[in-house]
BAVEX-502926 format. One record per residue: x, y, z of N, C-alpha, C, O in turn; residue in three letters. Coordinates in steps of 0.02 Angstrom, whole numbers, plus 32768, in hexadecimal, padded with zeros to 4 digits. Each point is the difference from the previous one (the first is absolute). Example, Ala and Ser with C-alpha at 12.3 -4.5 7.8 and 13.67 -1.06 7.14 Angstrom:
REM BAVEX-502926
82947EE481867FD3803B8000802D803C800080347FFF8021ALA/7FBA80367FBB802A803B80037FD980378025801980378008SER/
END
This chain:
REM BAVEX-502926
7CD17D497D15802C803580187FE580447FE97FD980047FD0MET/803B802F80537FE880447FF3803C80307FFE802F7FF88026LEU/7FCE803A7FAF803480327FFD7FE2804480117FD180177FDELEU/8049800880567FE980428015803880327FF880387FF48017ILE/7FBA80447FC8803180357FF77FE68041801E7FC4800B8002GLU/806A801E80157FEB803E8020803680367FF9803B7FF17FFDTHR/7FAF804D8000802D803980027FFB802080457FC9800E8018LEU/806F7FFC80088001801F8042802B803F7FFF802B80087FD5ILE/7FC88023805B8027803E80058023800180437FE6801C8030SER/80567FC57FD480227FFC80418021804180168008800C803CPRO/800C801E7F938028803B801080437FED801F8035800F7FE5PHE/7FC87FCF8054803E7FE4801C7FEF7FC080267FCA7FFA801EPHE/80647FD87FE17FF77FC1802480447FE38010803380167FE5PHE/7FCE7FB98047803F7FE080147FF47FB6800C7FDD7FED802FSER/80417FEA7FA77FFF7FB7800A80487FEB800C802980037FD2VAL/7FE57FE8806980457FF08013801A7FC37FDB7FDD7FCD7FFAARG/806080387FEB801D7FC87FDE80147FCA8032800E8011803AILE/7FF47FB07FB280107FCA802F8044800A80218031800E7FDFPRO/7FD07FEA8063803F80058025800F8046801B802A8007802CGLY/7FB4802C7FBA800D804480187FE2800880477FCA7FE5800EALA/8059803F801E7FE8800680448000804980177FD180247FF2TYR/80647FF180307FFF8043801E800180367FCB7FDF80348007GLN/80487FC17FC47FFC802D7FC67FD77FDB7FCC801A7FD57FDCVAL/7FA6803A80207FD17FD97FD97FFF80167FB77FDA802C7FEDALA/80517FB67FEC8001800C7FB87FBF7FE97FE17FE77FCA8011GLU/7FFD805D7FC17FBF7FF07FE380077FE77FB8802F80127FDCALA/7FA27FC480117FFC7FEA7FBB7FDC80367FD77FD0801D8018SER/80477FF07FAA7FE080337FD77FBA7FEC7FE97FD8802B7FECPRO/801A7F9380157FBE7FE87FED7FE97FCC803480297FDA801ALEU/7F9780257FF67FE77FCF803180077FB97FE67FEE7FF37FC7PRO/802C7FDF806180087FBB7FEA7FBE7FDA7FFE7FCE8019801APRO/80317FAD7FC77FC37FD77FFF7FE37FF280457FC37FFE8008PRO/80687FF8802B7FE67FF180427FD8803A801D7FCC7FF58020SER/804B80487FD57FDD803B801A7FBD800A7FDD7FCE800E8020THR/80327FEB7F9E7FC280087FDA7FCF7FC980127FC4800C8008ILE/80557FB67FFE7FD57FC980147FE1800B80447FC67FEF800CGLY/8061802D80237FE6801080427FC980347FFD7FCF7FFB8025GLY/803980377FB07FCC80347FF87FC07FE27FE27FC980128015ALA/803F7FC17FBB7FC67FDF7FE37FDC7FD480347FC380028006PHE/80647FD880207FE37FD380337FDD802880367FCA7FED8018ALA/8053804C7FFC7FE1802B80337FBD801A7FE77FCE80018025TYR/803080157F9C7FC2801A7FE37FCB7FC97FFC7FC6800C800FSER/804E7FB97FDD7FD27FC87FFA7FE57FED80457FC57FF18007TYR/80668010802C7FEB7FEE80447FCB803180197FCF7FEA8020ALA/803980567FD37FCF803180157FBE7FF77FDA7FCA8005801DLEU/803C7FEE7FA37FC57FF97FD67FD77FC280137FC280038001TRP/80617FC5800E7FDD7FC280117FF27FF9804B7FD97FD58014LYS/8046805680147FF77FFB804880227FC4801E7FE57FDF802DGLY/805980127FBA80257FC7801A80428018801E8012803A7FF8VAL/80117F99802A80418010801E8033800B7FC97FFE7FE07FCCASN/8032804F8040803280107FCE802A7FC27FEE800E7FF57FC5PHE/80067FE4806D80297FC57FF27FDA7FCD7FD6801D7FDC7FD8LEU/7FA2802180337FD67FD37FD8800080167FB680047FD77FD3GLU/7FF8806A80238003801B7FBB80467FF77FE280077FF17FC5ALA/802C8018806580447FFA7FE8800F7FB87FE980277FF67FD1LEU/7FBB7FDA805080097FBA7FEB7FE97FF67FB8801C7FD77FDCGLU/7FB38050800F7FE77FFC7FBB802C80277FD180127FE87FCAILE/8000805580498020802F7FD3804C7FF67FFA801F801C7FD3PHE/7FFF7FBE805A80497FF77FFE80147FC27FD8803B7FF57FF4ALA/7F947FE27FF9800F7FC37FDC7FE280017FBA7FCA801D7FF5LYS/80597FC47FDC7FE87FFC7FBB7FE980447FE67FCA80077FE3ASN/8061802B80277FEF80447FEC804180257FEE80377FE8800ESER/7FC180527FD48039802A7FF17FE980497FFE7FCA800F7FE8TRP/8061801D80327FF080478003803B80287FE580397FE98002TYR/7FBA80537FE5803580267FE17FED804A7FFD7FC680128007TYR/806D80177FEE7FF680497FFB801F80187FBF80327FE57FE9ALA/7FB1804F7FFB801A80217FC58007804B80107FCE80208011ILE/806D7FFC7FEA80088048800C7FDF80287FC880087FEF7FC6PRO/7FD58046804B7FE1802A7FCE8017804980057FE6802C7FDEILE/804B7FDF804D801C8043800880467FFB801C80157FCA8017GLY/8010806C7FE880448001801B7FFF7FF0804A7FD0800F8024ASP/80677FD27FF380067FEC8046803E8021801E80367FFE7FE3ILE/7FC18021805780368023802380027FE780487FCC7FF7801FVAL/80707FFD7FFB80097FEA8045800D803C802D801D80327FEAPHE/7FCE7FC9805480128031803380037FDD80437FD37FD98011SER/80628034801680087FE180417FE1802C80368008803D8000SER/7FD67FA3802E7FDE8023803780137FDE804280017FC38004ILE/800F8065802E800E7FE680437FBF7FFE80277FDF8033800AILE/800E7F90800C7FC37FF7802580107FF48049802D7FDA8011LEU/7FAE8047801B80077FF380487FC17FDC80167FCA801E8003ARG/803D7FA2800B7FC67FD7800E7FF47FFA804C802F7FF88027ARG/7F92800C7FEC7FEE7FF680467FF07FB6800C7FD97FE37FDBSER/8045800180587FF47FBA80117FDB7FFA804280017FCC8020ARG/7FE0806A7FF67FDF800180417FC87FCD80047FF07FE78036LEU/7FF280097F917FC87FD1800080177FB880027FD77FD28005LEU/806A80227FF880197FBC800480037FEC804B80367FFA801DGLN/7F907FFB80007FFB7FF68048801E7FBD8015800C7FF6803CVAL/80007FDD7F97801B7FBF8012804C7FFE7FF8801D7FC98002ARG/8003806F7FF7804980027FFC801C7FF080457FF48025802FGLU/80327FA37FD980187FEC804280358030801C8027801C7FDAPRO/7FD87FED80678032802A802080457FE07FFB803280227FF3PHE/7FD17F9D8016803E7FD97FF87FEF7FC27FD57FD27FDB8011VAL/8053801C7FB97FF07FC97FD380197FBD801A7FE07FCD7FF6ARG/805A8032802B801D7FC2801A800D8006804B801280368018ARG/7FE47F94800D800B80038049804680178013800980228032PRO/80297FCD7FA5804580138010800B804B7FFC8031801A801AASP/7FA180097FC4800880487FF77FE78029803B800D803C8004ASP/7FCE7FA4802A7FE08026803580318029802A7FF7803C8008TRP/803D7FA4801180318022802A802380387FD9800B8037801ALYS/80077FBB7FA8802380337FD87FD5803D7FF6801880388005ARG/7FA87FBE7FEC7FD280397FF57FF6802880408001803D7FFEVAL/7FF57FA0803A7FF58023803F803E802780167FFB80388018ILE/80407FA87FDF803E80218015800E803F7FD78024802C8017ASP/7FC07FD87FAD800D80397FD57FD4803C8012800A80377FE5ALA/7FC57FC080477FD58037801380248031802E802F7FEC8023LEU/7FBD80537FDE801F8031802D7FFB7FE880497FCB7FE68013PRO/806A8021801580017FE880467FC68019802A7FE17FDA8025PRO/800E80677FD57FCA801B80297FBC7FE27FEC7FD47FFA8029ASP/80257FF57F977FC27FE17FE87FF97FBA801D7FCA7FEC8016LEU/806D7FEE7FEB7FFE7FBD801C7FED8002804A7FDA7FD68018LYS/8041805B800C7FF0800780477FB5800D800A7FE17FE3802CGLU/8004804A7FAB7FB9800F80067FD57FC37FF17FCF7FF38022GLN/80457FE77FAB7FDA7FC57FED80047FCA80367FCE7FDE800EMET/806C801A801080067FD080377FD58015803B7FDE7FD7801FLYS/802280697FF07FDA801B80387FB67FF27FF97FDD7FF28031LYS/800B80117F917FB87FF57FF37FF27FBA7FE77FC97FF17FE8HIS/80697FE2801F7FF77FBA7FEC7FEB7FFA7FB77FD17FDB7FEFASN/805180497FE57FEE80017FB980337FDD7FD47FFB80037FC3LEU/80367FDD805B80327FDB7FD87FED7FB77FF6802A7FD77FEELEU/7F98801A801F7FE77FBC7FF67FF37FF57FB57FDE80287FE0ASP/803D7FA180057FF87FF37FB87FB77FF77FED7FED800E7FC7ARG/7FEA7FDB80677FB97FF77FF07FDD80437FF37FCC80037FE0SER/80528033803A7FE380437FF6802080237FC47FEB80387FEFLYS/80477FA97FF28023801E7FC880007FD07FC480357FF27FE4LEU/7F927FF6800B7FFC7FD07FC9800B80227FBC80217FE57FD4ARG/7FC280568025800380247FC1801E804580098002801B8037TYR/801580017F928022804280047FD1803780178014802E8022ARG/7FAC7FCC7FCB7FD3803480167FF47FFD804C7FEC8031801FHIS/80207F937FFF7FFD7FFB80498035802C80217FF380238030ASP/804A7FDA7FB480368028801B7FF3804A7FF5800F802A802BPHE/7FD47FE77F9C7FF080457FF27FCD801A8033800580398017LEU/7FCB7F9E7FFA7FCD801480328020800A80457FED802E8024ARG/80437FA77FED8022800780418027804180027FFE80248033ILE/80257FEC7F978027803E7FFD7FD3803D8007801180318021LEU/7FB57FCB7FC07FD1803880057FE5800780477FF780388019ARG/7FFB7F9080077FE8800180458034801D802F7FEF8027802DTHR/80517FC77FC980368019802B801480477FED802680208025LEU/7FC27FF87FA3801080437FE7804C80097FF9801C80348011LYS/80047F977FD5804880037FF78011801D7FBB7FDD7FF47FCFHIS/805A8032802F801480217FC280147FCE7FC9800380127FC5GLU/800B7FB0804F80127FCD7FCF7FC67FEE7FD280087FE07FCCTYR/7FBC803680497FC37FF07FD9800780147FB77FF37FD87FD4TYR/80218067801F800180197FBB80377FE07FD67FF77FF57FC4TRP/80417FFD805B80367FDF7FDC7FEB7FBA7FEA800C7FEC7FC7LYS/7FD57FF080677FE97FBD7FF07FC880027FCC7FFD7FD67FD3TYR/7FD7805980337FC680077FD38017800C7FB87FE97FDE7FD2TYR/804480518024801580127FBD802D7FCB7FE07FFF7FF57FC4THR/802A7FE98066802E7FCE7FE47FE07FBC7FF5801A7FD77FDBSER/7FAD801D80467FE17FBE7FFD7FC47FFD7FD17FF87FD07FDBTHR/7FDE806380277FC17FFC7FDC800180267FBD7FCC80057FDFPHE/806C8013800E8006801F7FBF803F7FE67FDE80327FF28021PHE/7FCC80087F9E803D7FF37FDB7FFA80227FBC7FCA80147FEBASP/806E7FF37FF5800280237FC0801B7FD17FCB802A7FD5800FALA/7FBF80347FB5801B7FD97FC87FFD802B7FC27FD8802F7FFBMET/80527FC07FD6800080237FBF7FDA7FD37FD080117FC67FF7ILE/7FBC80557FEA7FD97FD97FD07FFC80267FBE7FF3803C7FFEARG/80187F9F7FCD7FFA801F7FBD7FB97FFA7FE77FDE7FCE8009ARG/800C80687FD77FBE80017FE28006800B7FB5802E80207FE7TYR/7FA17FC47FF57FFD80067FB87FC980337FEF7FC87FF88016VAL/804A803A7FC37FCF80337FED7FF07FF87FB5802E7FFD7FD7PHE/7F927FFE80197FEB7FF97FBB7FB880177FFA7FDC80048032THR/800E800C7F927FBC801A7FF87FCC7FCA7FF57FC4800E7FFDASN/80517FB47FFE7FD07FCA7FF980207FBD7FF080397FFD7FE9GLY/7FA17FCE802380177FBC7FF17FC77FD77FE57FC5800D800ELEU/804D7FC27FCA7FD17FCD7FE980127FC0802480397FE97FFCTYR/7F977FF98028800C7FBF801F7FC97FD17FEB7FC780147FF4ILE/804A7FAC80087FD07FCE7FE980127FBC801C80367FF7801CALA/7F9B7FDB7FDE800D7FBC80187FD37FCE7FDE7FC6800E7FF1GLY/80557FB780027FD97FC87FE87FF57FD2803B80307FE7801DILE/7F91800F7FF67FEF7FE180407FD37FC27FF57FDB7FFD7FCFILE/80297FD3805F7FDC7FC17FF77FB8800180197FEA7FD18021PRO/7FF080647FCE7FB9800380107FDA80187FC2801F80157FD0ILE/7FA07FE780327FD780127FC67FD3803C800E7FD980137FD4GLU/802A800A80677FD480388011802780408009803480028021GLU/7FB380327FC08021804280057FF1801F80447FCE7FF08020ALA/805F803C7FF67FF880228040802380447FFC802C80097FD7PHE/7FC080268052801F80437FFE80428001802480087FDF8034PRO/802880467FB2803F800A80237FF9803B802F7FF880397FE9LEU/800A7FBA80587FF480348031803C800B802E7FFB80268030VAL/803D7FB97FC2803B800A802A801680497FFC8001801E7FCBSER/80117FFE806E801580468003804B80098008801880388003THR/800D7F90800080488005800980257FD27FD07FE67FCD7FE9ARG/805680468008802B7FD87FD480468001801D8027802D7FF1LEU/7FE97FA2803A8041800080217FF8800E80497FD77FE08021GLY/804F80507FFA7FFC800F80477FC0802680117FDA80137FD3ASP/801A7FF7806E7FC1801E80157FF980497FEC7FC9801B8002THR/806F80067FEB7FFC80467FEC7FF480077FB57FFA80387FE8GLU/80017F907FF37FFA80037FB87FB67FFB7FEB7FE87FCA7FF0SER/7FF7806E800F7FB980027FED7FF980027FB4802780207FDDTYR/7FA67FBD800A7FF280007FB97FB6800F7FF47FD67FF9802CILE/801B801C7F977FBB80097FEA7FF57FD87FC1802A80017FD3GLY/7F9E7FDD80287FF07FD97FC47FDB802E7FD07FCA80198010VAL/80527FF17FB57FE3802D7FCF7FCF7FDC7FD27FC880167FF5LYS/804F7FB17FEF7FD57FD87FD480107FB7800980387FED8011ARG/7F957FE97FE580097FB880067FD97FDE7FC87FCA80177FEDILE/80517FB27FFA7FE07FDD7FC8800C7FB5800780357FEB8018SER/7F9B7FEE7FD380077FB77FFE800D7FEB7FB87FDA80127FD2VAL/805B7FC7802480127FE87FBD7FE87FB87FFA801A7FD38020VAL/7FB480237FB67FE47FBD7FF880227FD87FC980007FC38001ASN/801D80607FCF80217FDF7FC8804C80098006801A80377FF6GLN/80097F938019804980028002801A7FBC7FEC7FDD7FCE8002PHE/806380317FEB80207FC27FEA803C7FF2802C8029802D800DARG/7FDC7F96800A80397FEA802980237FC97FD97FEC7FC68002LEU/8049804E7FDB80227FD17FD280437FEA801E802780298019GLN/7FE77F967FE3803E7FE5801A803480007FC87FF47FE77FCALYS/804880358045803780007FD080417FED802380048004803DILE/802D7FE67F9D80417FED801D803A80277FE180368001801DSER/7FBF801E7FAA803480287FDF7FE0803E7FE17FC380047FFATHR/8067802B7FF27FE7803A7FDC801480418022801A80018038GLY/7FDA80367FA5800C804480197FBD8020800F7FD380017FD6ILE/8026801980677FC1801E8016800D804780178031800F8022ILE/7FA2801E7FCA8000804580187FC7800880317FC97FE67FF5ARG/8043803C80427FCD8008803380068043802380388019800ASER/7F8F8006800980028040802480077FF7804B800680318025PRO/7FF87F907FF380057FF3804880407FDB801080257FEC7FD3SER/7FE8800B806D803C7FDB80147FF97FB67FF07FC97FE67FFATYR/80717FF9800080017FB97FEF80327FDD802C803880198008ALA/7FB77FAD8015802E7FDC802D80377FDE7FD97FF37FDA7FD1PRO/804B8033804280397FDE7FE180017FB7801380137FD47FD9ILE/7FD7801E80657FFC7FBB80177FC57FFA802F7FE480328018SER/80087F907FF57FCB7FF2803080157FC2802780067FCA7FE2TYR/8006803C805F801E7FC9802580477FF77FE78027802F7FFFGLY/7FEA7F947FED80437FF37FE67FFF7FF87FB480307FE47FE3ASP/7F9C80337FFC7FF97FF77FB8800B80427FDC7FDD8031800DLYS/80547FD17FC6800E803C7FD87FCD80067FC87FF67FD07FDAARG/7FE9806980207FCA80087FD0801380277FC27FEA7FF07FC9LEU/803F8044803F800B802C7FC780438025800680227FFD8033LEU/7FF080247F96803D80287FFC7FEF80457FE67FE480057FC9LEU/802B8031805C7FF280437FE8802980107FC1803A7FEC7FFBPRO/7FA880367FD5802280127FC2800D804B7FFD7FFE801F7FCBLYS/80117FFE806F800E8048800380158013804680057FD5802CGLY/8006806B7FDE8019801A80407FC7801E80297FF5803C7FFEASP/7FE67F9A80257FCB8016802C80137FF28049802A7FD5800CTRP/7FB9804F8023800F7FF180477FE97FB980127FCD7FE87FE6PRO/80587FF880457FEE7FBD801A7FFD8004804C802C801C8020ILE/7F9E7FC97FFC7FF6800680487FD97FC3801A7FD97FE27FDBGLN/8031800E80647FDA7FCA801F7FB88015800D7FF480378019LEU/7FDD7F9D7FD67FBA800A80117FE47FC18020801C7FC97FF9LEU/7FAC804080297FE07FC780237FC17FEB7FDB7FDB80297FE5THR/801A7F94801A7FC87FE37FDA7FC27FF9802C80058008803DTRP/7FC17FE87FA67FC27FFD802680037FD4803E7FE480138034PRO/803D7FB37FC980027FD38039802B801A803A7FFC7FE58037ARG/802C804D7FBC802E801A80337FD98017803E80127FEF8038TYR/7FB980387FBD7FD9801B80387FDD7FC980267FFC8001803DLEU/7FE97FCE7F9F7FDD7FC8802080307FD8802C7FEE7FEF8039LEU/804E80037FAF80317FDC802880178028803C800A7FE48036ASP/7FFE805D7FC18017802A80377FCD8002803980138004803BARG/7FAD7FF97FB47FCB800480337FEB7FBC801A7FD77FFC802ELEU/80447FCF7FB57FEC7FBD801480157FF18048803880108014SER/7F9B7FD28012800E7FED804580147FB6800680127FE98036LYS/7FEB7FF47F9380097FB8800280467FEA7FED80137FC7800EHIS/801380647FD280437FEC7FEC802D803D7FFD7FEA80397FFBLYS/80567FBA8006803180357FFB7FFF801D7FB980057FDA7FD0LYS/7FF5806880297FFD801D7FBD803E7FF07FD6803880048018PRO/7FBC7FEA7FAA80377FF37FD18004803A7FCF7FF37FF87FC5SER/801E804380567FFA803E7FD9802C80007FC27FED801C7FCCARG/804D7FC48038802D80037FC77FE57FDB7FC38014800E7FC8ASN/7FBD7FC480427FE27FDA7FC97FD8802F7FD37FFD7FF67FC3VAL/7FE4803C805B7FD4802C7FDA801D80467FF87FDC80328000TYR/80657FD17FFA8024803E7FF080317FF17FC880257FCF8004ILE/7FDA805A7FC880317FF67FCB800980417FD87FD6802D8006SER/805E7FD97FD3800D803E7FDB7FD180087FC47FEC7FCF7FE1PRO/8004806F80117FD480107FC7802080377FD6802B80268018VAL/7FC07FDD7FAA801380377FD47FCA803580067FC57FF27FF4VAL/804D804B801E7FCF8035800A7FF780287FBF8031800F7FDELEU/7F91800280107FF380257FC2800C804B80087FD380287FF7PRO/806A7FEA801A80128045800E804480117FE2802C7FD57FFALEU/7FDD806A7FF48040801A7FEA8015803880307FD9802C8010ARG/80667FD18005801A8033802E801A803C7FD980237FF97FCEARG/7FCA8042804A8016803E7FDF800F803480367FDD80038033GLU/805580267FC180118037802D7FE780417FE2801480127FC8ILE/7FC18010805C7FE680417FE980168036803180067FF6803CARG/800680437FA880148039802A7FC3802C800B7FE5801E7FD1ARG/80057FE6806F7FC58026801280128030803780197FEC8035ILE/7FDB80557FC080108033803280487FFD8017800F8009803CASN/801F7FEB7F9680477FFE800F80187FC18020803A7FFC8015GLY/7F9B7FD07FF080147FC1801F7FF67FC77FCF7FD280007FD8LYS/805B7FCE802D7FFA7FC47FD77FD07FCF8023800B7FEC8038ASP/7FC080027FA47FCC7FD5801B7FFF7FBF7FD97FFF80007FC2ILE/80017FC780627FFB7FBE7FE17FB67FF17FF27FD78000802EGLU/80197FF37F937FBB7FF27FEC7FFE7FBD7FDB802B7FF17FD7VAL/7FA27FE880387FF57FC17FDE7FC480067FD27FC980138016PHE/80417FDF7FAA7FCE800B7FCC7FE57FBC7FE980267FD17FF6ILE/7F97802980007FE47FC27FE780207FEB7FBF800880287FD2PRO/800B7F98802A80237FE77FC57FEF7FB67FF6800A7FD8802DSER/7FDD80177F9A7FEF7FBB7FF1803F7FD57FFF803280137FE1GLU/7FCC7FB48041803A7FD480027FFE7FCE7FC67FCB7FF27FE3ILE/80707FF4800B80067FCC7FCD80297FC8801F8038800B8017VAL/7FAC7FB97FEA80227FC780207FFD7FC37FD27FD47FF87FD7VAL/805F7FDD803380027FC17FDC7FEB7FC8802F801E7FF78035GLU/7FAF7FE47FB97FE67FC9802A80307FC57FFC80137FEB7FCAILE/80007FFB807180307FC980037FE17FBE8017801C7FCB7FF3ARG/7FAA803880307FDD7FC480147FB6800F80027FEB80397FF4SER/7FED7F95801A7FB880057FF87FE08035802D800A8001803CGLU/7FD0802B7FA47FDA803480237FBC80097FDE7FF57FE67FC9VAL/7FDF803D80587FC280167FE0800980487FE880228028801FTYR/7FBD7FE77FA97FFA80457FEA7FB6801280047FD77FE57FDAVAL/8019804880537FBC801880087FF6803B7FD0802580308002LEU/7FA87FCA7FD37FF680347FCD7FB780147FFE7FD37FD68000GLU/8021806B7FFE7FBB80197FFE7FFF80497FEB803380227FFFTYR/7F917FF67FEF7FF680477FEF7FEA8024803F7FCC7FF1801DASP/805B80407FF87FF08026803C7FD5803D7FEE8015802A7FD8SER/7FB07FDA80457FD5803A7FF38018803D80267FEF80387FEESER/80387FBD8047801980398028803E801F7FE0800B803C8006LEU/801F7F9B7FDA803C80197FE07FF7800B7FB5802B801D7FDFLEU/7F9E7FCB80077FF180067FB880387FE17FD58014801E7FCEASN/80037FA8804580337FDE7FDA7FFE7FB680107FE07FEB8031THR/80427FEC7FA780057FB9800D803C7FF5802D8036801B7FF5ARG/7FC07FBC803F80327FF7803480197FB87FFF7FD87FD17FF8VAL/806980268011801D7FBE800880267FFD8043802A802B800ELYS/7FC77FA2801A801E7FF88042801F7FBB80057FE07FCE7FECILE/805D802E802E80217FBF80097FF07FE58046800A80228032ILE/7FDC7FA17FCF7FE97FE1803E80227FBC800A7FFE7FD77FD2VAL/8022801D8067801E7FBD800C7FCA7FCA80017FCC80098020PRO/80407FC07FBF7FCE7FCA80007FF87FE480467FC97FEA8012THR/806B801780167FFC7FE480447FD08029802C7FE27FE5802FGLN/8016805B7FC37FD5802B80287FB67FF17FF47FD78004802EALA/80187FEB7F947FBA7FF37FEF7FE97FBB80157FC77FF78015ILE/80657FD87FE57FEE7FBC8013802B7FE9803A80257FCE7FFBPHE/7FD68057803D80287FF2803B7FD77FD880327FC5800E800AGLU/805A7FC080147FDC7FD780327FF7802780407FE47FE68030GLU/
END
């Protein structure tokens, strides 16, 4: 196994929490699944292999984690997304909807379409087909349909911070450069500042005890309870390395809930008054937890953080079938 650590400068990023949709609430720290995806993407480029092929390696018998190294602030942004490139968007999803959709069109438009024999379903397979017809007929309905169909808006939260430490223990023996440029959604650009390979680390199995850690720790994994927080830290759902692999699998229905569970976040919430406004700030804070069932404690000296690091790792994640 190999441990790779890196310092990145995200400035801002957004990793949607599980289940969030139109109002995309973000996680304050990237989950193991997101970091594992970035590692797999970098490895795929370096080796010249397919991303899914790399993900098969990096999503199993591995663990990834983040350590905050600066204050974290949230900000919500309204995004207007263009869907014009979704050329396979069907004009009508179900046969029963055809009459309802046609009847809802302006009467004069229907007459023009009938006149030119354009109400044939074979000519309206996709939404861009209808858009092309409207443009050809030079009908005023063109712009209404264009703006309401090919654009949508959503509220997405972004995390602003001056830097992050991310790392992973992976089931390979060869080092590779981290070249991923995104962390989360497509608007979340990152820069890799420093990267290091840790050759000396200890993976110790324990079943009881009190552990302090600068990174997040899973309260449970699957249906197994792992630990109990010994303080007041934020708790949030995060996704594990196998989550992304299952989601992209073509062979079976994704079992997403298996690889989602609550974690203790290494952050403290504080309200600061800046320019006459109260701002919610999350400050890096080492967590203290009581181990309740068997876990691994990953321990090593980080050359990037200049300190000894302890990370709690579910045993099921490292030796998963």
